[in-house]
N, C-alpha and C positions, 0 to 999 in steps of 0.2 A: 504494500500500500504506500503510495507516495505521500510524502509529508506536505502539508499545506503551508502556504506562505504566511509569514507573520510580519508584524510591524518592525521586527529586528532584522529582516532580510536586507542584504546589501546587493544592489544592482551591479552587474559586471562593469559598467562604465564608472562606478565609484571606487573601484579597486585600483590601488597604485602598484606599479611594478616592484618586485622584490629586489632589494639590493643584492649585488653579486656576492658579497661576503656573507650575508644572511643565508642566501641559497646554498653556499658552500658548507656553512655550518649545519644547516638542515640535512644536506646530503650525507655528511659524516655521521650524524645521529641515526638516520635511517639505515645506513650501511652497517653501523654497529649492531643494530637490533634485528636486522633481516636474517632469516634462516639460511638463505643462499642467494646467489647472484640473480637468479630469476625473480625471486621475491623482491629483492632490492630494486631491480629495474621497474617492476610493476608498481611498487609504492612510490618511487620517484616520479614515474609517469603520472600516477593518479594525483600527486601533489603539484604537478606542473613544474617540477624542478629537476627533471631528468637532463642528461647532457645534451640531448637533441633539442629540447624545448627552450633552453636558455639562449641559444643563438638566433632564434627566429624573431 
C-alpha cells in the first residue's frame, strides 16, 4: 500500500544537491555496513549517491 502525502513532504524541486564530501562520507558508511558489493551498489543507487549518479 502506498503511503499518502502529508504536509511534511518535500517536493523534488526543493531539494538541494548533496555536497561531494557529504556523499563520500555516506558512501563509506554504506560500504561499511553492506553485506557484499552487490548490496553496497544497490543501496548507493537507491540513495542516489552511487559512483555513476554523482557525475550526471
